[in-house]
C-alpha positions as CSV (number, residue, x, y, z in Angstrom):
1,M,30.7,-86.3,-110.2
2,T,28.1,-88.0,-107.9
3,T,29.7,-89.6,-104.9
4,L,27.9,-92.8,-103.6
5,T,28.4,-95.1,-100.7
6,T,29.4,-98.6,-101.7
7,A,26.7,-100.2,-99.6
8,T,23.4,-101.0,-101.3
9,R,20.2,-101.0,-99.2
10,T,16.5,-100.9,-99.8
11,L,14.5,-97.7,-100.1
12,A,12.6,-98.7,-96.9
13,E,15.9,-98.8,-95.1
14,A,16.9,-95.4,-96.5
15,T,13.7,-93.8,-95.3
16,G,14.6,-91.8,-92.2
17,Q,12.6,-91.6,-89.0
18,P,10.7,-88.4,-88.2
19,G,13.2,-85.7,-87.5
20,A,16.1,-87.5,-89.2
21,A,18.0,-85.9,-92.1
22,T,16.4,-86.3,-95.4
23,A,17.9,-89.1,-97.4
24,T,19.3,-88.6,-100.8
25,V,19.8,-91.8,-102.9
26,T,20.5,-93.1,-106.4
27,I,18.0,-95.5,-107.8
28,P,19.7,-98.0,-110.3
29,G,18.4,-97.9,-113.9
30,D,19.3,-96.8,-117.4
31,P,20.1,-94.1,-116.6
32,P,20.2,-94.2,-112.8
33,L,18.2,-91.6,-111.0
34,D,19.2,-89.4,-108.1
35,A,16.3,-88.9,-105.7
36,V,15.3,-87.2,-102.5
37,V,13.3,-89.5,-100.2
38,L,10.1,-87.9,-99.0
39,G,8.5,-90.7,-97.0
40,R,5.9,-93.5,-97.1
41,L,3.0,-93.2,-99.5
42,S,1.5,-96.5,-98.4
43,A,2.5,-99.6,-96.6
44,S,4.6,-100.8,-99.5
45,T,5.4,-97.6,-101.4
46,I,7.9,-94.9,-100.8
47,E,7.5,-91.4,-102.3
48,V,10.6,-89.7,-103.7
49,I,11.4,-86.7,-105.9
50,A,13.3,-87.9,-108.9
51,D,13.7,-86.6,-112.5
52,G,11.9,-83.3,-111.5
53,R,8.7,-84.9,-110.2
54,V,7.2,-86.8,-107.3
55,Q,7.1,-90.6,-107.9
56,G,6.3,-93.7,-105.9
57,Y,8.7,-96.7,-105.7
58,A,8.4,-100.0,-104.0
59,E,9.9,-100.1,-100.6
60,T,12.1,-103.0,-101.7
61,T,13.8,-101.0,-104.4
62,A,17.6,-101.2,-104.1
63,V,19.3,-97.8,-103.7
64,T,22.7,-96.4,-102.8
65,A,23.1,-93.3,-100.7
66,V,24.4,-90.0,-102.1
67,T,26.9,-88.7,-99.5
68,D,28.7,-86.0,-101.4
69,P,27.7,-82.7,-99.5
70,Q,27.5,-80.5,-102.6
71,R,25.5,-83.1,-104.6
72,R,23.1,-83.6,-101.6
73,A,22.7,-79.8,-101.4
74,D,21.9,-79.6,-105.1
75,L,19.4,-82.4,-104.9
76,L,17.6,-80.9,-101.9
77,T,17.5,-77.5,-103.6
78,A,16.0,-79.0,-106.7
79,A,13.5,-81.0,-104.6
80,L,12.3,-77.8,-102.9
81,A,11.7,-76.2,-106.3
82,V,9.6,-79.3,-107.3
83,I,7.6,-79.2,-104.1
84,D,7.0,-75.4,-104.4
85,Q,5.8,-75.9,-108.0
86,E,3.4,-78.7,-107.0
87,R,2.2,-76.5,-104.1
88,R,1.4,-73.7,-106.5
89,E,-0.4,-76.0,-108.9
90,Q,-2.5,-77.4,-106.0
91,V,-3.3,-73.9,-104.8
92,G,-4.5,-73.0,-108.3
93,Q,-6.5,-76.2,-108.7
94,L,-8.1,-75.6,-105.3
95,A,-9.0,-72.0,-106.1
96,A,-10.5,-73.2,-109.5
97,E,-12.5,-75.9,-107.7
98,R,-13.8,-73.4,-105.1
99,T,-14.9,-71.0,-107.9
100,R,-16.6,-73.9,-109.7
101,H,-18.3,-75.0,-106.5
102,T,-19.5,-71.5,-105.7
103,G,-20.9,-71.1,-109.2
104,V,-22.8,-74.4,-108.8
105,L,-24.3,-73.2,-105.5
106,E,-25.3,-69.9,-107.0
107,K,-27.1,-71.7,-109.9
108,I,-28.9,-74.0,-107.4
109,R,-30.0,-70.9,-105.4
110,D,-31.2,-69.1,-108.5
111,Y,-33.1,-72.2,-109.7
112,A,-34.8,-72.7,-106.3
113,I,-35.8,-69.0,-106.2
114,S,-37.3,-69.2,-109.7
115,R,-39.3,-72.3,-108.8
116,C,-40.6,-70.4,-105.7
117,R,-41.7,-67.5,-107.8
118,E,-43.6,-70.0,-110.0
119,G,-45.4,-71.2,-106.9
120,M,-43.9,-74.6,-106.6
121,F,-43.2,-74.0,-102.9
122,C,-43.5,-71.2,-100.4
123,A,-40.9,-68.6,-99.3
124,D,-40.5,-70.3,-95.9
125,G,-39.8,-73.6,-97.6
126,L,-37.3,-71.9,-99.9
127,N,-35.4,-70.4,-97.0
128,D,-35.4,-73.7,-95.1
129,F,-33.8,-75.2,-98.2
130,L,-31.2,-72.4,-98.6
131,R,-30.3,-72.5,-94.9
132,H,-29.8,-76.2,-95.1
133,F,-27.1,-75.8,-97.7
134,G,-25.6,-72.7,-96.1
135,L,-26.8,-70.4,-98.8
136,P,-28.1,-66.8,-98.3
137,E,-31.8,-66.6,-97.6
138,Y,-34.1,-65.1,-100.2
139,C,-35.2,-61.7,-98.9
140,P,-37.0,-59.8,-101.7
141,G,-37.5,-56.1,-101.3
142,T,-37.9,-52.8,-103.2
143,R,-35.6,-49.9,-103.9
144,V,-37.1,-46.4,-103.7
145,S,-35.4,-43.7,-105.7
146,Y,-36.6,-40.2,-104.9
147,S,-36.1,-36.5,-105.8
148,I,-36.8,-33.6,-103.4
149,H,-37.1,-30.0,-104.8
150,G,-37.3,-26.9,-102.6
151,S,-35.8,-23.5,-101.9
152,Y,-35.2,-21.2,-99.0
153,R,-33.9,-17.7,-98.4
154,T,-30.7,-17.0,-96.6
155,E,-29.1,-13.9,-95.1
156,R,-25.8,-14.7,-96.8
157,S,-24.9,-12.0,-99.3
158,D,-22.2,-14.1,-101.0
159,A,-23.6,-16.7,-103.5
160,D,-20.6,-19.1,-103.1
161,D,-21.0,-19.2,-99.3
162,A,-24.7,-19.9,-99.6
163,E,-24.1,-22.7,-102.1
164,S,-21.4,-24.2,-99.9
165,D,-23.8,-24.1,-96.9
166,A,-26.5,-25.9,-98.9
167,A,-24.2,-28.6,-100.3
168,T,-22.7,-29.3,-96.9
169,C,-25.7,-29.0,-94.6
170,L,-28.8,-30.1,-96.6
171,G,-29.8,-33.7,-95.7
172,V,-32.7,-36.2,-95.7
173,D,-34.4,-37.4,-92.6
174,L,-35.6,-41.0,-93.1
175,S,-36.2,-41.8,-89.4
176,D,-40.0,-42.0,-89.9
177,V,-39.7,-44.4,-92.8
178,R,-40.2,-48.0,-91.7
179,Y,-38.5,-51.2,-92.9
180,I,-35.4,-49.5,-94.5
181,V,-32.6,-52.1,-94.8
182,E,-29.8,-51.0,-92.6
183,G,-27.0,-49.4,-94.5
184,S,-28.9,-49.1,-97.7
185,A,-29.9,-45.5,-97.6
186,D,-27.8,-43.1,-99.8
187,Y,-28.3,-39.7,-101.2
188,H,-26.3,-36.7,-102.5
189,V,-27.2,-33.1,-102.7
190,V,-27.1,-31.1,-106.0
191,V,-27.6,-27.4,-105.6
192,D,-29.5,-26.3,-108.8
193,E,-29.1,-22.6,-108.5
194,V,-28.2,-19.8,-106.1
195,E,-29.9,-16.5,-106.9
196,E,-28.8,-13.2,-105.5
197,L,-31.7,-11.1,-104.4
198,D,-31.9,-7.4,-104.1
199,G,-32.7,-6.2,-100.5
């Protein structure tokens, strides 16, 4: 059974100062509501957790304090669960809003690029616009795919060893190719055939 003090006071009076113990009170009604006092929401409204949710009450609302230690502990535990649930919901809403915002910015960037391609404004003007809104600049380029075929003789007599040498050591030297985007070069070596030769 809930233990209450006999003294009635207002919700404003029950609201503790910073650092004070969190107040637990009962708000009269039909039925009465046990609540945990969070603090001021505005000059005349106090925020509490009651009936499993955060609510606002006028600071003049009459309340009685819950003093039973077990009941206070139960109320505070329940309040923490409500706060955690609200936090999770807010985090989810924030993530969804960020995703939506990112999607809108991507559409704006795509639209601006398409208008630039149609000749409505120049590339410099486009990038000035993109930089103003913190969007990635438009840097069109090309991708070159290539194949190189060749052969060589080796003094290896074992075909497996010769194939391993080729797969491990063959490479591509792009040092003389200009304007390669850093980190974009990639290749892999496929040894087509290793043929054993008679002396």
